[in-house]
N, C-alpha and C positions, 0 to 999 in steps of 0.2 A: 480891594480887588474882587472879593467874593460878591460884594453888592453889585459891582459893575457886571459881573458874569450873570448874576440873577436877572438884572434888568435886561441884559442882552437876550437871555433865553425867553423871557416873557414877550419881548418884542418879536422874536422869531416865531413864537406860537401865533401871535396876532397876524403876522405877515403870512403864515401858512394858511390861515383861514381866508385871508384875502385872495390868495392864489387859488384856493378851492372855489371861491365865488367866481373868480375870473374865468374858471374853466367852463362856465355856462356859455351857450352860444350868444354872440353879439347880435343885437337886433339890426335887421337890414330892411327897414321899412315895415309896412303892415304885414307883409308876407316874407317870412324867413324860411326858405325851403332848403334846409341842410340835407335832407334825404333825397332830393332830386325827384320828388313825386310829381311835380307840375312843370309844364312848359312855360316859356316866358309869356305867351299870350294868356294862358290860364291864370298865372300869378297876377298879371295886370288886371284881368277882369275881377278876380277875387278881391284885390285891393280896392277897386272901385266900389264893390258891394260892401266891403267891410267898413267903409267910411260913410256910407250913404244912409244912415239911420240914426236913431237916438243913441246907439252904442257904437263904440269904435272897437272893431275886432282886430286882434293881433294873432296871426296864424304862424305857428312854429312846427316844422316837420324835422324829425331826427331819425337817424338809422336805428338806434337802439337806446334803451334806458340803462343797459349794462347792469341790470339787477337792482336799480334804484326804484323806490316806490314812485308811482306815477303822480299821485297827489302831492307828495313832498317835492318832487322835481318841478312840477308846474308851479307850486307856490314859490319856490326859489326863483324861478324865471320871472314870475309876476313881480316879485320884490326887486330883483336885480334890474329889470327894465323900468322900474318906478311907475307902474301902471296905477291909474286912479279908479274911482268908482264908476266912471264912464267907460272904462276899458274892460274887455273880455278877452281872456287868453284861450286859444284853442290849440292844444298840444296833440300832435299825431306822431306816434312811434311806429315806423313801418316794420322794423324787425320784430318787435313784440306784438304787432297787430293790435295796438291799443290807442285809444283816443281819450283825451281828458279836457273838460271845460273848467276854467278857474276864473273867479271874479269876486269882487267885494261890492255887492249891491243887493240889499235885502228886498228892495222893490221888485227887481227882476226875479229873485228867488220866489217871492210871493206869487208873481205871475206864472212862473213855472209850476208851482204847487197847484194853483187853480187849474192850469191846463192838464196836469197829470191826474188830478181827481176827476176831471171830466172824462178822462180816458179809462178810469177805473184803476189808476195807479196810486203810488204812495207819494209822500212829500220829502223834501230835502234832497239828499244825494240820489235816491231812486227816481225822483222827478227829472233830474239832469240826465241820468242814465236812460230814462224812457225817451226823452226828446232826441238824444244821440242815436238810440236804436231805431227810431222812427224815420229820421231824416238823413243820417249819415251812413249807418251801417249797410243798408241795401246797396248803395252805390259803391262803398268800399269793397264789399264782397265781389262785385263785378270789376273791380280795378279802376273805377271812375272816381278818383279822389277829388278832382275839381268839382264834379257834380255834387258829391256829398257835402263838401265844404260850403258850396254856394247854397244848397237847400237848407242846411243847418243855420247859416247866417241869416238867410231870408226869414226863416220861421222865428228866430229869436228877436229880430228887428221888429217883426209884426207884433210879437208879444209885448215888446217894450213900448210900441206906439199905440197899443190898444187903449180905449177909454178907461180911466180909473187906474191905470198902471203907473202913472206919474212920469212917463218918458224916461229920459236920461237922468233926471234928478230924483228918481225913485229911491236912490240910495241915501238921500239926505232929506230934502224938503218933503217928499212924498210921505215918508215914514213919520216925520215929525208932525205933519198936519193930521195924519191918521190918529196919532196919539191924542191930539187935542180934542178931536171929535169924539173920541171914545170915552171921555170922562176918566174915571178911575182906571178902567182897563187900559186906556191909552197911555198911562204912565208906567207900563210894564216893560219887560225886556225888549219888546220891539222898538220902543222909542230909544232906548240906550243904543241899540245896534245901529239904527239909522243915524243917530247923532255921531257915534264913533266913526262910522264910515264917512260921514260928511266932513268931520274934522280931519280925517286922514287925507281926503281929497284936497282940503283947503290948505293944509300945511305941508304938502308934498315938496315944494321947492324953496322954502324959506331959509333953512339953516345952512345954506351953501357956504357962506363965508366962515361960519364956525367949523364946518366939516373940513374946509380947506386949511384952516389954521391948525386944526388937530393933526391932519395929515402932514403938513409941513413940519410941525413940531416933532412928530414921531419920526419923520425922515431924518431930521437933524440929530435927534437922539441916537437913532440907529447909526448914522455916520460917525458920531463921536465915539460910540461904543466900538464900532468897527476899527476905527483908527487906534484906539487905546489897546484893544485886544491884539490886533495885528502887529502894532509896533512892539509891544512887550514880547510877543512870541518871537519876532525876528531878532530882538536884542538877545533873547535866550539862545537862538540858533547861533548868533555870532559868538557868544560866550562858549558854546560847545566847540566851535571851530578853534577857539584859542586853546581849549583843553586838548584838542587833537594835536595842535602844534607842540604842546608840551610833551605829549607822548612820542611824537616823532623825534624830538630833541633827545629824549632818553634812549630811544632805539639807535639813533645815529651815534651817540657816545658809546653804546655797547658794541656796535660794529667797529668803531675805532679801536676799542680795547682788544677785540679779537684779532686785530692785525698786528698788535705789538710783538708777538713772538717771532714774526717773520721780518720785521723792519730792521735793516742794517745787516742781515744775515744772508738772505736769499739773493740769487744773481740770475742773469739771463732772462728767460721768458717769465719765470715766477717773479723776479724782481721788478720787471716792468709792470706786471699786473698789480703788485702790491703798491708801487709808487702811484700808479693811476688811481686806484681805489682810495688811497689815503688823501690825495689832493681833492678828489671829488667830494669826499665826506667832509673835509675841512670847509670847503665852499658851502656845503649844505648847512653845516652848523652856523656859519655866519649868516646865511640867508634866513634860517629859522629864527635866530635871535633878533634880527632886524624886523621880521614880521611880528614877533611878539611885542616889540616896542611900539610899532605903528598901530597895533590892534588895541592898545589901551584907550585910544580916543575913538569912541564909537559915535555914530550920528544919534541925534535925539530920537525918542520913540515915535514922534509924530512925523519924522522924515521917512515915510514908507519907501519911496523910490530909492533914496540913498541907502537905506538898510538892505533893500533887496539886492541892489548892485553890490554892496559890500559882501553879502552872503555868497552871491555867485562867484565873486572874485576869490573869496577865501576857500570855497569848495574846490574851485579849479586849481588854485595854488597847492592846497593840501593833497589833492589827488596826484598832481605832478610830482610833488616831493615824495609821496608814498611810493609811487611807481619806481622812481629813481632809487630810493633806498632799498626796495625789494630786489632790484637788479644787482646792486652792490652786495647785498647779503648773499645772493646766489653765487656771485664771483668768489666771495670769501669762502663759501662752503666748498667750492671746487678746489681752491687752494688747500683747504684743511683736509679734504678727502684724499687729495693726491699725496700730501705729506704723511697721512696716516696709512695709506694702503700700498704705496708704490714699493716699499721695502719688501713686503710680503710677496708681491707679484714677481719681483726679481729673484727672490729666494726660490719660488716654485719653478721658475724657468731654469735656474741652475740645477735644481734637483732632478728635473726631467731630462736634462741633456744626456747623461750616460745611458739612460734607457733607450733613447732614440738612436744613439750610436750603436748599441747592441742590436736593435732591430734591423739597422742597415746591414750590419755584418751577417746577420742570419739570412737576410734576403739575398745577398751576394753569394753566399755558400749554396743555398737551396736552388737558385736559378742559374747560377754561373754567369750572371750579367754584372758588368762593372758598376753601373748606376752612378756615373760621375756627377750628373746634375743634382741628384739627391744629396750626394756628398758635399757639393758646393753650397747647397741650401743649408745644411747643418752648420757649415763654417760661418755663413752669414748670420745665422741665428745666434751663434756663440759671441760673435763680435757685437751684435746689437745688445745682448744681455750685459756685456762688459761696459759698453757705453752708458747704459742706463744705470749701472751700479756706480759709475763715477759721478753721475749728475744727481743722484738721489738725495744727497744731503743739502746741496746748495740750490738746486733747481728742480724741485719735485714735479712741476708741471711738464717740463721738457722730458724728464725721466719717465713720467707716466705715458706721454705720447709714444715714446720709443718702445715702452713695455707693451702697449696695446698692439702695436704693429708686430712685435715679436711674437705675441701670443697667437695672432692670426697666422703668421708664418709657421709656427709650431704645429698648428692644426692641419695646415696644408701638407706638411712633411709627413705627419702621422697618416693622413689619408693616402698619400702617394705610396708609402711603404705597404699599406694594406692592399692597395690596387695592384702592386707588382705581382703578388701571388695570384690575384684573381685573373688578371689578363694573361699571365703566363699559362695558366691552365686553360684559358679560353683559346689561346693560340694553338696549343697542343691538341685540343679536342675539336677544333674547327673542321678538319677533314671528315670526321664522322658526322658532324652536324650537316655539312654540305651534302654528304651522301644521303642522309635521311631526307633532306628537302628534295633532292633529285628523285628519290624513290617515290615520294608522295605525289610529285608532279606526274610522273610516269603512270601511276595508278589512276589519277583523275583523268588523264588524257585517254588512256585505254578504256576505262569504264564508260566514258561519255562520248567516245568517238570524236575527239577534238584534235586529231592529227593535223588537220588543215586550218586550224584557227589562225587568225591574222596577228594575234599578239605573240610576243616572244619571251616567255618566262625564263627560258634557259640562258638568254643573254644576261638577265639579272643575276643568275647564279654564277656566271663567269665573271661578272664585275665584282661580286662578293669575294670570289676566290683570289682575284688579283689584288683586291684591297688587303686580304689577309697576308699576302706575301710582303706587303709594306709595313706590317705591324711590328715585326721583330726588331727593326733598326731603332726606332724611338724607345722601344721597351728596354733594349740594352743600355741606352743612355740614361734612362730614368726620366725621359721627357713625357710625363704622364698626361699632360693636357693633350698632346698630339695622339697618344695612345687611346685615350677616351674618344676622341673625335673619329679615328679610323674604325674603332670597334663599333661605335654607334652606326656608322655608314654600312658596315657589314651586316648588322642585324636588320637594318632597313631594307637592303636589297633582297635578303632572304625572305622577309615577310612579304615584300611586293611580288616576288615571283609566285608564291603560293596564292596570294590574294587575287592576282589577275587571272590565274587559272580557275580558281573557284568562282570568280565572277562570270567567266565564260560558261562554266557549267550551269550556273543559275540562269543566265540569259538564254541559253539554248532550251533549257527545260521550259521556261516561260514562253519562248517563241512557239514551241510545239503545242503547248496548251492553248495559247491565244489564237494560233492559226486555226485550230479546230473550232474555237468559239466564233471566229470570223465566218467560217464556212456555214455553221449552223444558223448564225444570226442573218446571214444574207438570204437564206431561203425564207425565213420568217418575215423579213422586211419586204421581200418581193411579193409574198402572199398578201401582206397588209396593204401594199400599194395597189394591188389589183382590186381588193375589196373597196378601198376608197374611191378608185376610179368608177366602180359600179355605183356606189352611193352618189357620186357627183353626177353621173349620167341620169340617175333617178331624180335628183334635185333639180336638174335642168328642166324637167317636165312640170315642176311646181313653182319655181322661183325665177325671177328675172335674171338675165345674165349678169347684170351689174353686181349681184350678190355673190356670184360664183367665179368670176374671171380671175380674181387674185388666188383663189384656192386651186384653180386649174394650173396657174403658173407655178405654184409651189410644187404640185405633184409632178409637173414636167421637169422642173429643175432637179428635184430629188431623184427622179428616174435617171436623169443623165449622170448625176454623181454616182449613183449605184452602179451603173454600167461602167463608168471609169474606174471605180474602185475594184470591181470584179476583174478588170483587166490587169490589175497589179498583183493579184494573188499568186499567179504562176511564178513571177519574179521573186516574190518573198519565199515561196517554197524552195526555189533554187538556192537562195542565200542560206536557208536553214539546213540544207542537205550537208552530208559529211564531205562531199567532194569539194564544195566551195568554202564552207566554214566562215562565211561572212555574217556572223551572228549579230554584230552591232548594226549593220545595215538592215538586216531583217527586223530587228527590234524597232528601229525608227519607222519602217514601213508599216508594221503592225500597229504601232501607236497611232499613226495617222489614219489607218483604216478603222480602228476602234472609235476614235473620235468622230469620224464620218458617220459611222453607224449610230452613234449616240445622238448626233445632231439630226440625222434622218428620222430617228424614232420621235424626237421632240416635234419635228415638223409634221409628222403624221398625226401626233396627238392634237396639235393645233388645228389641223384640217378637220379632224373628226369632231372636235369641240365646236368649231365654227358651224359645221353642218347641223349639229344638235341645237345650237342657238337659233338658227334660222327657223327650225320647227317650233321652238319654244316661242319665238316672236309671233309666228302665225297663230299659234293656239291662244296667246294672250289677246290678240285682236278679236278672235272668235268669242272668247269669254266676255269681253267688253260688249260685243254686239248682242250676245244672248242675255246677259244679265241686266242690260239697260232697261228693257221692258219691265222686268220685275221691280226695279228701283222706282220707276215712274209710277207703276200701279200702286206701290206701297204709299208713296207720297199723296196720290190722288185719294186713296181710301182714308188717309189721315185727315185730309181737308174735308171730305164728306162726313166723317164721324164728328167733326166740330162744327158742321153747318157752314163751311167756308167755300164749298165748291161753287164755281161759277156756272154760267149757262152752258159753256162748252168745256169738254174734257181736254186734258193734255194728251194728245195722241203722238206716241213715239214715231209711228210710221209716217207722220207728216213732216218730220224733220228732214231737211235736205241730206244730212249726213247718213241718215238711215238708208235711203234709197241708194246712195252711192256705195255704202259699205256692202249692201245686199248684192248689188250688181258686180262689184269688184271681187267679192268673195266667191262668186259663182264662175268667174272667168280666170283661167290660168294663162300664162304664169303670173305669180303674184309679185307686185312691187311692194315690198314690205315697208319702205319709207313712206309711200303714199297711204297705205293702209293704216299705219300707226298714227299719221297725222290726222286722218279722218276719225280714227278711234278716239284720239284725245279730244277732238272737237265734239264728237258725239257724247262722250262721257261728261264733258264740261256742261253741255246743254242740260243733260239730265240732272247733274249735281246742282246746277243753278236752280232748276225747278224744285228739287227736294229741299234745298236750303230756304228758298222763298216760302215753301209750304210750312216748314218748321217755324220760320219767323212769324208768319201770320197766326199760327196756332199759339205761339208764346205771347204775341201781342194781345190776342183775344183773351187768354187766360189771365194776363196781368190786368186788363181792363175789367174783367169780372171780379177779380180780387179787390181792386180799388172801389168798385161799386159796392161790394159787400162791406168793406170797411166804412164807406160813407154812410151806409144804411145803419150800421151798428152805432156810429157816432151820433147820428140823428136820433136814434131811439134813446141813447143815453142822455142826450141833452133834454129831450122831452120828458124823460123820467125825473131828471133833476128839477126841471121847472115845475112839474106836477107836485113834487115833494115840497118845494118852497111855497107854493100857493096854498098847500093844505096845512102848512105850519104857521101861517099868519105873517104879518109884516116883519121885516128884519129888525133886529135889535140894534141899539147904539153901538157903533164901532164895528158893525157887520159889513155886508156886501154893499149896502147902499150908502154908508157913511164913511168910506175910506177903508183902508186896510186895518185888520185886527192888530192891536198892539201886543198880542200874545205870541208874536213870532219868535222862533227859537234861533239860536246861533250855532252854526256848524263850521268846522274847519278852523275855529279860533278867530276871534276878532271880527265875526260877521262874514268870514270868507266862505263862499260856496264853491263846492268842487264835486264833480262826478265824472265817471269814466265808463268806458265800454270797450270790449275787445272783439275784433272780428276774426280772430284765428281760432281754428278748431282745437279744442283741448288745451289752450294756452293757460298757464298759471299766472298768478300775480295780478288778477283783476282788481280794480278799485271797487269800493263799496258802490253798489248800484250797477255794476258791470253786467254784461250779458254773455251768453255762450250758446253757440248753435253748431 
């Protein structure tokens, strides 16, 4: 078994490696744009360029390397896509702002090294980085990824098709022939690299049947191990279920044993419970024994579906049996608790009975009330206690039910006896409480001049007095539920009488305060409306009526509402006076007037803000008109400083919008909509001129830079030619006789790789990367 597990773990590790390789992007043609950097048209154009030369380019764009090394990631993709020496992988990570070239072609690497030396650069990865920096990075900085990819592919295709580079076969035949021409030097590392690359290209698709057989064998082995492991595990789970059945059998027997002391002795409700539990436990014992017998024949370990079904059925059956047994054990516990505790509860009831009888007699003596209903309750309590005492031995469940009800009845009697004294005192003291409430009402009314208020607190006091007169009859009988209800109503009526009077005091005080607020606010709102009317009249001399008509309507409407509200103030003053006392009506009117004043104030703020905005719009148009000449002059001076000025200058005054703005700003009233439209057109004309001037300047600067670069390259080429001429004819294996066989191998196995980064301050650059 341990051997099988070890084999299974080894295969799992191999499978995990396969999953990791499978996580690389799948190839989707020559352009796999995972990062979405290219449009469909751009991708199609790049694919056409990628296949139109001695090399086949494969472009992959991704969102991020997620911390992986760019060179390693590109190598993994190169291998996963089964690329050959004719193929070149171009990897672009947009999130990391990093680009990587990956290929296995020493001939192309030699061409890149020669090109890099002609530019004054290094060889190997620095040469790859140099060509990326020259042809891809400038476009990437500007966000033109399609242009950068196209430029880089075009340059590399031209290097591959240059004379002496060996074309697409440079990775194999080119290097081999170079080694032959070079004599002893030709048998060096360069020849090995070329041969290795060629062999790799030739043997790329041969062992497919072998690989398929290995994969099929591994899959079969994995399946066998899976079946073996899963089957044994499920057999073990079934065995555990059988052990659980054995435990359930033991628990069921114990439950049956705990019922034996009650069987044949108890009667009534307890007897019915015991008989039912006993029958159900007998049936469960039979069921568990049958399950144990059927469980001895388990499916074979390779019958996975049958094992899974058997486990599910066994778990469901065990859970059902366990739940049923738990309920039976709970019922047995109820019977045992009743048998153990009911005797003590009955004894306590008997012990407390004389004390309650004594409390009743004391209450009758102290109050003079007969309290017949409490006497009857005590009699019923004694009868229930006697009944429970008779049932305690043979029917403890029924005795416990009676005892629990008797205990609740006893608690009620105790509370009633306590409340007799409480409510007797309350009845005797009520006249003084009523007099105190009346005195408080009279003080509030006199102090706040509420003699004519519309509410009637004295009616509530009278209702409380009549309720008190009905309290004595149920108190004499001992009907304490009725006594509590009447007393609660008395307290509520007294509290309502005081509360409604205090509310009238508060309303009147607030009315007087808010009435003064309304008067003072009215004067302020009237002054503010007059000010806005003056501003509106002034604005009519500057702006067209279409900008002001809505504001005039608002002022007219608010003025009408102010006049209407002012007419309601005398009525509210009358309601607030002592003679009328209609404080609630006055409160409603004041709330309405305060809301009207608040809304009017908001309307005035809106009108004032609108007038300010009209002035701001006019000033903005004036600024555009005045600043336009300065912007045009600045752009003209920039052109002149770069020698790009034409024969005629750009004259702002010749623009149609200039004359129209000038004339309309000189004539009132202003139509701001027309002025703003003219201003936008005027500013657009000047902005277009300024942008064109900047474009021409940038274009000229780029042309000058390219010219300087061309001159530098020409000088470098002349200098190199001069040095070759001065050093004599080339030696064997040199430039004239094929590639030098002394080429080096980088990246492992002849793989060439180099990268560059176009992000500012980005870390993780590959060897030969650049930063700006």
